[in-house]
C-alpha positions as semicolon CSV with decimal commas, in nm:
position;residue;x (nm);y (nm);z (nm)
1;M;0,000;0,000;0,000
2;K;0,286;0,237;0,088
3;N;0,455;0,168;-0,245
4;K;0,134;0,248;-0,434
5;T;0,097;0,574;-0,243
6;L;0,458;0,668;-0,314
7;I;0,416;0,588;-0,682
8;F;0,101;0,798;-0,692
9;F;0,278;1,102;-0,550
10;I;0,574;1,056;-0,784
11;V;0,340;1,044;-1,083
12;C;0,156;1,356;-0,964
13;F;0,488;1,537;-0,919
14;L;0,605;1,442;-1,267
15;I;0,275;1,554;-1,422
16;A;0,292;1,889;-1,238
17;S;0,656;1,938;-1,338
18;A;0,577;1,857;-1,699
19;S;0,283;2,097;-1,696
20;F;0,497;2,374;-1,548
21;S;0,773;2,306;-1,798
22;Y;0,527;2,308;-2,088
23;A;0,370;2,633;-1,971
24;N;0,709;2,795;-1,925
25;N;0,839;2,662;-2,258
26;N;0,542;2,815;-2,438
27;K;0,612;3,167;-2,319
28;A;0,806;3,438;-2,495
29;M;0,903;3,785;-2,381
30;Y;1,061;4,063;-2,582
31;V;1,409;4,176;-2,486
32;D;1,441;4,515;-2,323
33;G;1,329;4,803;-2,543
34;G;1,674;4,938;-2,625
35;T;1,803;4,598;-2,737
36;F;1,489;4,536;-2,942
37;N;1,534;4,872;-3,111
38;E;1,901;4,806;-3,189
39;K;1,832;4,460;-3,332
40;L;1,570;4,605;-3,568
41;K;1,806;4,880;-3,678
42;V;2,084;4,629;-3,745
43;L;1,842;4,435;-3,964
44;A;1,772;4,760;-4,150
45;G;2,144;4,821;-4,206
46;H;2,252;5,034;-3,911
47;S;2,507;4,967;-3,643
48;K;2,353;5,088;-3,316
49;M;2,036;5,191;-3,136
50;Y;2,097;5,566;-3,153
51;D;2,109;5,568;-3,535
52;E;1,803;5,723;-3,700
53;D;1,629;5,471;-3,924
54;P;1,463;5,596;-4,245
55;Y;1,381;5,248;-4,382
56;I;1,145;5,048;-4,156
57;T;0,791;5,131;-4,273
58;Q;0,591;4,864;-4,091
59;I;0,614;4,606;-3,812
60;E;0,397;4,299;-3,877
61;W;0,326;3,992;-3,665
62;Q;0,277;3,676;-3,872
63;Y;-0,067;3,537;-3,792
64;G;-0,244;3,234;-3,940
65;N;-0,071;2,909;-4,039
66;F;0,280;3,050;-4,035
67;S;0,538;2,796;-3,911
68;K;0,901;2,785;-3,809
69;S;1,001;2,639;-4,143
70;S;0,903;2,972;-4,304
71;V;1,135;3,177;-4,085
72;P;1,435;3,285;-4,296
73;S;1,790;3,206;-4,184
74;S;1,861;3,579;-4,158
75;A;1,612;3,616;-3,872
76;V;1,735;3,726;-3,531
77;N;1,590;3,653;-3,188
78;V;1,431;3,959;-3,024
79;G;1,305;3,760;-2,727
80;V;1,478;3,690;-2,396
81;S;1,707;3,388;-2,428
82;S;1,557;3,191;-2,139
83;L;1,216;3,160;-2,308
84;K;1,088;3,077;-2,655
85;P;1,252;3,288;-2,926
86;I;1,071;3,569;-3,106
87;Y;1,205;3,587;-3,458
88;A;1,249;3,912;-3,647
89;W;1,356;3,970;-4,006
90;I;1,322;4,237;-4,271
91;V;1,152;4,204;-4,608
92;R;1,225;4,449;-4,889
93;S;1,078;4,475;-5,236
94;N;1,261;4,286;-5,510
95;N;1,500;4,134;-5,252
96;A;1,682;4,466;-5,223
97;T;1,960;4,483;-4,963
98;I;1,898;4,845;-4,873
99;G;1,600;5,079;-4,870
100;P;1,242;5,066;-4,733
101;G;1,126;4,741;-4,578
102;K;0,890;4,572;-4,334
103;I;0,991;4,401;-4,011
104;K;0,826;4,060;-3,973
105;L;0,782;3,899;-3,631
106;W;0,681;3,548;-3,526
107;S;0,709;3,301;-3,240
108;E;0,574;2,954;-3,179
109;A;0,504;3,052;-2,817
110;D;0,144;3,076;-2,698
111;S;0,218;3,361;-2,458
112;I;0,385;3,683;-2,580
113;S;0,465;3,971;-2,342
114;L;0,666;4,291;-2,325
115;N;0,978;4,334;-2,115
116;E;0,945;4,530;-1,789
117;D;1,193;4,775;-1,942
118;S;1,030;4,878;-2,270
119;S;1,210;5,211;-2,296
120;Y;1,339;5,314;-2,642
121;M;1,147;5,031;-2,810
122;F;1,039;5,222;-3,123
123;Y;1,292;5,501;-3,084
124;Q;1,373;5,693;-3,405
125;L;1,201;5,453;-3,645
126;L;1,136;5,759;-3,857
127;A;0,954;5,597;-4,149
128;L;0,702;5,387;-3,957
129;Q;0,360;5,453;-4,110
130;S;0,126;5,305;-3,849
131;L;0,151;5,104;-3,530
132;N;-0,087;4,899;-3,319
133;V;0,128;4,778;-3,031
134;T;-0,082;4,476;-2,930
135;H;-0,155;4,353;-3,284
136;D;0,176;4,428;-3,452
137;L;0,385;4,272;-3,173
138;G;0,156;3,971;-3,137
139;L;0,100;4,040;-2,767
140;T;-0,123;3,802;-2,573
141;E;-0,042;3,925;-2,221
142;K;-0,124;4,256;-2,056
143;T;0,173;4,490;-2,020
144;S;0,108;4,538;-1,648
145;N;0,462;4,414;-1,575
146;V;0,619;4,714;-1,754
147;T;0,768;4,984;-1,530
148;N;0,974;5,186;-1,779
149;M;0,834;5,339;-2,100
150;A;1,077;5,629;-2,130
151;H;1,145;5,722;-2,496
152;M;0,926;5,426;-2,601
153;F;0,770;5,606;-2,900
154;A;1,020;5,892;-2,925
155;A;1,054;6,003;-3,290
156;C;0,852;5,695;-3,388
157;G;0,717;5,761;-3,736
158;R;0,843;6,118;-3,714
159;R;0,799;6,163;-4,089
160;T;0,510;5,937;-4,184
161;L;0,318;5,796;-3,884
162;T;-0,051;5,880;-3,917
163;N;-0,199;5,644;-3,660
164;L;-0,078;5,512;-3,324
165;E;-0,295;5,256;-3,147
166;F;-0,223;5,049;-2,840
167;G;-0,468;4,759;-2,844
168;D;-0,622;4,559;-2,560
169;C;-0,300;4,427;-2,406
170;F;-0,134;4,764;-2,363
171;V;-0,178;4,892;-2,006
172;T;0,035;5,128;-1,797
173;T;-0,081;5,051;-1,444
174;N;0,272;4,993;-1,307
175;V;0,474;5,231;-1,523
176;E;0,688;5,477;-1,326
177;D;0,891;5,652;-1,597
178;M;0,731;5,816;-1,903
179;T;1,000;6,074;-1,984
180;Y;1,017;6,155;-2,358
181;M;0,758;5,879;-2,419
182;F;0,598;6,048;-2,723
183;E;0,872;6,298;-2,804
184;S;0,842;6,391;-3,177
185;C;0,613;6,091;-3,230
186;G;0,416;6,143;-3,553
187;H;0,576;6,487;-3,578
188;D;0,482;6,547;-3,943
189;A;0,159;6,356;-4,009
190;M;-0,017;6,218;-3,697
191;T;-0,351;6,397;-3,652
192;E;-0,455;6,273;-3,306
193;L;-0,336;6,084;-3,000
194;D;-0,597;5,912;-2,786
195;L;-0,487;5,775;-2,447
196;S;-0,842;5,731;-2,316
197;S;-0,868;5,352;-2,309
198;N;-0,516;5,246;-2,214
199;F;-0,346;5,491;-1,984
200;D;-0,359;5,467;-1,606
201;T;-0,072;5,679;-1,479
202;R;-0,120;5,653;-1,101
203;K;0,235;5,523;-1,042
204;V;0,422;5,752;-1,281
205;T;0,676;5,983;-1,115
206;D;0,842;6,152;-1,413
207;M;0,665;6,298;-1,720
208;S;0,936;6,538;-1,836
209;Y;0,928;6,595;-2,215
210;M;0,650;6,334;-2,244
211;F;0,469;6,500;-2,537
212;Y;0,759;6,713;-2,661
213;A;0,686;6,807;-3,027
214;C;0,435;6,521;-3,052
215;G;0,224;6,569;-3,366
216;Y;0,380;6,910;-3,418
217;D;0,262;6,968;-3,775
218;A;-0,072;6,787;-3,800
219;M;-0,214;6,685;-3,461
220;T;-0,543;6,853;-3,376
221;S;-0,639;6,650;-3,068
222;L;-0,468;6,507;-2,759
223;N;-0,703;6,306;-2,536
224;L;-0,548;6,220;-2,200
225;G;-0,848;6,011;-2,094
226;D;-1,011;5,959;-1,755
227;N;-0,724;5,778;-1,584
228;F;-0,443;6,024;-1,647
229;Y;-0,345;6,072;-1,282
230;T;-0,044;6,284;-1,192
231;N;-0,054;6,295;-0,811
232;N;0,279;6,105;-0,782
233;V;0,463;6,299;-1,052
234;F;0,749;6,526;-0,941
235;A;0,882;6,642;-1,282
236;M;0,693;6,793;-1,579
237;S;0,962;7,007;-1,742
238;E;0,881;7,071;-2,110
239;M;0,605;6,810;-2,091
240;F;0,396;6,970;-2,369
241;Y;0,675;7,165;-2,542
242;K;0,573;7,220;-2,908
243;C;0,297;6,958;-2,870
244;G;0,044;7,010;-3,152
245;G;0,238;7,324;-3,237
246;T;0,065;7,393;-3,568
247;K;-0,294;7,263;-3,565
248;M;-0,400;7,171;-3,210
249;T;-0,681;7,406;-3,109
250;S;-0,723;7,320;-2,740
251;L;-0,567;7,128;-2,452
252;D;-0,771;7,001;-2,157
253;L;-0,575;6,842;-1,872
254;G;-0,885;6,676;-1,729
255;D;-1,006;6,607;-1,375
256;H;-0,705;6,417;-1,237
257;F;-0,417;6,644;-1,333
258;D;-0,301;6,692;-0,974
259;T;0,033;6,872;-0,961
260;S;0,065;6,897;-0,582
261;N;0,394;6,701;-0,582
262;V;0,549;6,853;-0,893
263;E;0,875;7,043;-0,840
264;Y;0,984;7,112;-1,199
265;M;0,768;7,291;-1,459
266;S;1,023;7,481;-1,668
267;G;0,903;7,507;-2,028
268;M;0,600;7,290;-1,951
269;F;0,373;7,447;-2,217
270;K;0,644;7,615;-2,421
271;R;0,527;7,665;-2,782
272;C;0,236;7,430;-2,722
273;G;-0,034;7,499;-2,983
274;T;0,162;7,801;-3,103
275;V;-0,037;7,855;-3,423
276;S;-0,395;7,741;-3,356
277;M;-0,462;7,679;-2,985
278;S;-0,725;7,909;-2,838
279;S;-0,802;7,723;-2,513
280;L;-0,587;7,579;-2,233
281;N;-0,773;7,424;-1,939
282;L;-0,546;7,351;-1,643
283;G;-0,826;7,196;-1,437
284;D;-0,895;7,257;-1,068
285;K;-0,603;7,056;-0,926
286;F;-0,319;7,258;-1,076
287;D;-0,133;7,307;-0,748
288;V;0,215;7,457;-0,787
289;S;0,305;7,499;-0,419
290;K;0,621;7,283;-0,450
291;V;0,745;7,423;-0,779
292;A;1,077;7,611;-0,773
293;S;1,117;7,709;-1,140
294;M;0,863;7,826;-1,398
295;K;1,118;7,947;-1,650
296;E;0,962;7,963;-1,999
297;M;0,654;7,780;-1,868
298;F;0,408;7,938;-2,117
299;Y;0,668;8,066;-2,366
300;Q;0,478;8,138;-2,694
301;C;0,200;7,903;-2,580
302;G;-0,101;7,959;-2,807
303;Q;0,088;8,256;-2,949
304;N;-0,152;8,330;-3,233
305;K;-0,496;8,264;-3,082
306;L;-0,490;8,214;-2,703
307;K;-0,661;8,522;-2,555
308;E;-0,720;8,419;-2,194
309;L;-0,528;8,207;-1,945
310;N;-0,683;8,109;-1,613
311;L;-0,423;7,988;-1,364
312;G;-0,691;7,894;-1,110
313;S;-0,710;7,912;-0,733
314;K;-0,416;7,682;-0,649
315;F;-0,144;7,867;-0,834
316;N;0,055;7,932;-0,516
317;T;0,398;8,051;-0,627
318;A;0,552;8,119;-0,284
319;N;0,838;7,873;-0,352
320;V;0,909;7,982;-0,710
321;S;1,245;8,152;-0,764
322;R;1,248;8,168;-1,145
323;M;0,985;8,311;-1,379
324;D;1,213;8,441;-1,652
325;M;1,041;8,434;-1,993
326;M;0,736;8,271;-1,832
327;F;0,485;8,431;-2,075
328;Y;0,743;8,530;-2,337
329;G;0,590;8,596;-2,680
330;C;0,227;8,530;-2,584
331;S;0,143;8,814;-2,819
332;N;-0,232;8,747;-2,843
333;L;-0,292;8,705;-2,470
334;E;-0,532;8,966;-2,330
335;K;-0,613;8,837;-1,982
336;I;-0,428;8,630;-1,722
337;Y;-0,644;8,533;-1,424
338;I;-0,475;8,458;-1,091
339;S;-0,578;8,429;-0,728
340;K;-0,426;8,595;-0,423
341;S;-0,195;8,294;-0,385
342;F;0,029;8,424;-0,665
343;D;0,332;8,518;-0,454
344;T;0,663;8,658;-0,580
345;T;0,835;8,682;-0,242
346;N;1,113;8,438;-0,334
347;L;1,145;8,540;-0,698
348;Y;1,498;8,631;-0,804
349;N;1,485;8,602;-1,184
350;S;1,192;8,737;-1,384
351;D;1,379;8,866;-1,691
352;E;1,155;8,910;-1,999
353;M;0,865;8,749;-1,813
354;F;0,607;8,936;-2,026
355;Y;0,821;9,009;-2,333
356;N;0,602;9,097;-2,635
357;C;0,273;9,031;-2,452
358;S;0,154;9,337;-2,639
359;K;-0,223;9,283;-2,595
360;L;-0,213;9,204;-2,223
361;V;-0,434;9,421;-2,002
362;G;-0,475;9,395;-1,624
363;G;-0,808;9,378;-1,442
364;N;-0,797;9,753;-1,374
365;N;-0,708;9,832;-1,738
366;T;-0,332;9,861;-1,695
367;A;-0,200;9,805;-2,048
368;Y;0,120;9,627;-2,146
369;S;0,428;9,844;-2,164
370;A;0,760;9,747;-2,320
371;S;0,928;9,917;-2,026
372;H;0,777;9,666;-1,782
373;V;0,850;9,320;-1,918
374;D;1,001;9,166;-1,602
375;G;0,811;9,059;-1,289
376;T;0,751;9,410;-1,159
377;Y;0,389;9,398;-1,281
378;A;0,338;9,030;-1,194
379;R;0,048;9,106;-0,962
380;I;-0,326;9,169;-0,961
381;D;-0,397;9,506;-1,120
382;A;-0,517;9,773;-0,877
383;S;-0,555;10,151;-0,887
384;D;-0,268;10,204;-0,641
385;E;-0,054;9,914;-0,765
386;P;-0,058;9,852;-1,141
387;G;-0,023;9,496;-1,265
388;Y;-0,085;9,273;-1,565
389;F;-0,308;9,019;-1,387
390;T;-0,682;9,000;-1,333
391;K;-0,817;8,865;-1,005
392;Y;-0,958;8,514;-1,032
393;I;-1,265;8,441;-0,826
394;K;-1,361;8,075;-0,784
395;N;-1,737;8,054;-0,754
396;G;-1,824;7,922;-0,407
397;D;-1,473;7,937;-0,258
398;L;-1,552;8,193;0,010
399;D;-1,252;8,113;0,231
400;N;-1,017;8,134;-0,070
401;D;-0,840;7,804;-0,003
402;G;-0,895;7,664;-0,352
403;D;-1,146;7,394;-0,247
404;Y;-1,509;7,362;-0,149
405;S;-1,540;7,319;0,228
406;I;-1,803;7,326;0,500
407;L;-1,662;7,667;0,597
408;D;-1,760;7,799;0,253
409;V;-2,116;7,678;0,315
410;V;-2,128;7,838;0,662
411;L;-1,992;8,172;0,533
412;L;-2,248;8,179;0,251
413;L;-2,531;8,092;0,491
414;Q;-2,422;8,375;0,724
415;T;-2,413;8,617;0,432
416;Y;-2,766;8,515;0,333
417;I;-2,900;8,541;0,691
418;N;-2,744;8,885;0,741
419;S;-2,869;9,023;0,410
420;T;-3,172;9,249;0,373
421;S;-3,380;9,370;0,084
422;E;-3,154;9,673;0,066
423;T;-2,827;9,477;0,048
424;I;-2,630;9,561;-0,265
425;Y;-2,374;9,311;-0,390
426;S;-2,072;9,397;-0,601
427;A;-1,981;9,217;-0,923
428;D;-1,713;9,025;-0,731
429;D;-1,972;8,920;-0,470
430;I;-2,203;8,788;-0,741
431;A;-1,915;8,601;-0,907
432;L;-1,822;8,444;-0,573
433;M;-2,161;8,368;-0,414
434;D;-2,419;8,330;-0,691
435;I;-2,368;7,954;-0,707
436;N;-2,666;7,870;-0,930
437;N;-2,603;8,167;-1,162
438;D;-2,953;8,317;-1,136
439;G;-2,832;8,668;-1,050
440;N;-2,933;8,643;-0,683
441;I;-2,768;8,535;-0,358
442;D;-3,019;8,331;-0,161
443;I;-3,091;8,000;0,014
444;L;-3,083;7,816;-0,320
445;D;-2,716;7,907;-0,355
446;V;-2,649;7,762;-0,008
447;R;-2,812;7,434;-0,110
448;V;-2,617;7,412;-0,436
449;L;-2,288;7,491;-0,261
450;L;-2,357;7,227;0,005
451;Q;-2,408;6,973;-0,272
452;K;-2,083;7,079;-0,439
453;Y;-1,903;7,029;-0,107
454;I;-2,058;6,684;-0,060
455;N;-1,958;6,582;-0,413
456;S;-1,605;6,722;-0,394
């Protein structure tokens, strides 16, 4: 009986081991992004990863009845060596040895995944015409293991890419680094970039240069989606520099663009939407209390058509030391709205802060002057203290802390109780306390504000 039991356990162990071995032997994972990129460029006739490639026009996974016998001897393995190989080769017209060609990919593995380091994967593949990451790489597994996507699509299809899709397997839930991710991606021809269904950025810490010159010539729309969280990000320098420079008409940062931990914003919107952008919505979580430098932050942003810029109620600049060229060349800008939290106490460099902001007028009608282009007039315009800014009043924020609170509700209720039929409210009072926008300040406003507080 003991021998039978022992044999039974041995058989079970062997079956489990065989099953594990089979499962493991039917997996494939791409090499790290930089190595993948270099291997493709060598196939195209280059020597190293940092070479620009003008030849690769398409990346295609071989679906259907393709078999190993059809893989050419020139193919290289772009998968990690410990798992099933992923073969890659280049096909050119008329068997040419140089010139445009398509990269073909195939593996006999059942499970295909990306490497946790997928940085530089499609870096400077200038001639790529379209890309669907899931489909074209044959992915079967979610990319939730990936932590690094820096430079992943940088200069990808710079000349010819019209469409970038990600597919069902592409997720970013554990990515920490997105620096230069879409830098110059689709620079000449891509008309839109939609991150709505794939991007969850809760763990990302660095977004510097993320959309630098992305879709510069043709992009009209950048959709960050509903899961573009930035509460863990500390660096956003030149994040949208030259993004949609020619044709993008608006940029909306959405409901989750929380910048409370960001320390670096130099050049963040520099030359963004220079030609066509008429609207920039920073959202209600644009908190700059930790930022030290805003050098060139809005340099020529929306230069031709942006008329108003609302910096919101959380634009607390008490820690900022540099604002040089902050609004440089915003020649169509007429109004800049700020709250009382705009503080220049620690500012030491504000050279050319308002250079050529020729249409800018403060809230008390102080007009731009070429003799005051530094930070001297970086304040709310008043009769006794001229400035280029207009006071921003957040409807319902009676305690001026940037958020809806129970104190706001109490203050509004007190105002209503203490009012009489003869009470006259100023335009600022109406803007602050007329919550339901009916022209009156009454108990209905208190109810609406209470609901806003509950929902906030």
